[in-house]
N, C-alpha and C positions, 0 to 999 in steps of 0.2 A: 871664621877667623881671618883677619886681614893679612895679606902678604906684604904690607908696607907701602902699597900704592893704591890710589883711589879707584874703586870699582863702583860705578853708579848703580843704584837699585833699579828694579824693573820699571817703576813709575817714578821718574825723576822730575822734580819741580825746580825751575830756575828761581822762583820766588816762593819758597815754602811759607806756611802761615806765620810762624814766629818772626822769621827774618823780614817778611813783607810788612807786618804790623810794626816792628821796631823801626824800620826805615821811615814809614809814614809818620809814626808818632814823634820820632826825633825831629823830622823835618817840620811838622806842624808846631812843635814847641819852639824850635829855633825861629820860625817865622814870628811867633808871638813875642819872643825876646827882641827881635829886630824892629817890630812895629811899634811896641809901646811898653811892654811889661818886663823888660830885662831886669830892672832894679828890684821890682817886687818879686819876681820869680827867683832871683839870686838870693834875696833876703830870706825867703822861706824854704827854698828847695835845694840850694847848693849845700854841699857838705861842709859845715863850719866846725872848727876845732872845739874841743871840750873846754879849753882854757880861756875862752873869750870872756871879758869882763861882763858881769851881769847888770849892765846899766840899761835904762830905757832907751829904746831906739838902736841898741847894739845887737847885731845878729847873734843868734844862739843856735846850738845844736839841738835838733829834734830827731826822734827815732826814724821818722819817715825819710829823712835825708839819706839814710843808708842805701836807699833805692832811687829816690828822686833826683839826686845829683847826676845820675848817669844819663838823664834825658836833657840836660842843659849843656850848651857848648859855648866856648869863648868867641869863636868867629866861624866864618863859613869854611875856611880851610880845615879847621879842627873837626867840624861836622862831616865834611866830605871824606876826609881821610878815615875817620872812624867808621863811617857807614860803608865805604867801599871795602875796607878790611873785614868788617862784619859780614858783608855779603860774600866776598870772595872765599873766605874760609868757612863761614857758617853754613852756607848752602849745602855743602857736602856732608857736614856733620848732622844737620837737621834731617836731611834725606836719609841718612844712615840710622840715626837714633830714633827718629820720630819726634813729633811736636812736643809731647809731654816731657820726655826726658831732656830734650834740648832746652825747654823752658826752665826746668829745674836747674840744670847746669848753668845756664846764663844768669839766673837770679842769684845763685850761690856765689858765683864768681864776682858779680857786682857787689854784693854785700861783703864778701871777703876782702875785696880790694878797698872798700870803704873802711873796714875795720883796721887794716894795716895802715892806711893813710891817716886815720884818726890817731893811732898810737904814735906815729912819727910826728905829726903836727902838734899833738898835745904835749909831747915830751920836749918840744922845742923851747927856745929861750923866752918866747912870749906869744901873744896873740898872733895867729898866722892868717893865712889867706884861705878863701873858700876853694874847694875842689869841685870841678864840674867836668863832665864828659863821660862817654861810654867806654873809654880806653881800658878800664879794669876788666869789664866783661869781654871786650875784644881780645885782650891779651889772654884771657882764659880760653877763649875759642881758638886762638892761635896755638896755644899749648896743646889743646885737645887735637887739633889737626896734626901737629907734629908727632903726637903719641900714636894716633890712629894710622897715619899714613906717613911714616918716617922716611920712606924712600921716594915719596912723590916730589918731583922737581918743581921748584918755585923760581920763576924767572924775574930777576932783579932788573928793573928798568926794561923788562920785556926782552932782554938779551942774554944775560948771564944766568945760567941755571945753577941752582943750589938745592940740595936735598932738604926736605922740610925739617928734619931733625936738627940739621946744622943751622938752618935759618932761625929756628926757635931758640936754640941754645945761644946763638949769637945775639939775638934781641934781649934775652934774659940777662946775659953778662953785660951788655951795653947799658941796660937800665940800671943794674946794680952799681956799675962803675960811675955812672952819671949821678945817681942818687947819693952816693957816698962822697964823691969828690968835691961837691960844692952846692950851693943854693941854686935853685932853678924854679921857674914858674911851671915846669912840667912835673906832674905827680908821678915820678918814677917808681916810688914805693907802692902806689896804687896798682901800677902795671904788674909789679912783682907779686903783690897780694892776689891779684886776679889769677896769675899763673900758679901760685902756690895752692890756692883753694881749688883751682881746676885740677891740678895734679892729685890732690887728696880725694876729691870726689870720684875721679876716674879710678884711682887705686881702690877705693871703697867698692865701687861697682865691680871691679875685677876680683874682689875678695882677698886683696892683699894687705888689708889693714886688720888690726885685732877685732874690730867690729865687722861682722859679715852681713852682706845684703841677703835678702830672701832668695834672689836669683842673680847669679853672676852673669856678667857680660864677657863674651869671648871675642876679642879683636885685637 
């Protein structure tokens, strides 16, 4: 059971398998976007709203976009920020949970973020914009870090320490406020969707939902 701060396992990997492969794959796909194929990749693999008009040549939603959108990024800053956060918070979690459980968690949060974003964009006034980026999964990982190691200090700008639980709550509140107060090119509700689904799967694994897992996790 966790005491609220991070305690590394006996065999700790700085680049565990899932984190390493996600970093490589996201980097390669971004390179493909930059070299030649950005329009093609965005057309087929970004997350498009359900209310796009069904005209020839107009992008449409396809089921695989619930996952594929998370491997595309708008620019280099977007990619670097997401990958750094994924590594910084995800390494501890994958080392603690193991590769299989972390893979399941990340996939669920990516899909959950996409579902929430689809609901928001589809209920909008008209055809919207595509969603790209790993932020939904990253925010799910951030939520998991805050729940597993709530007392672990996180240093903002490498100077100001703040406990993980307050850092996560602050990010969640900020995303909700920015999503509600006005239009933005940032998919704030995808961030919230990743956190929501991350919370639900952790609570399920802990046996705190009406549906119980075969084996509970205690941390």
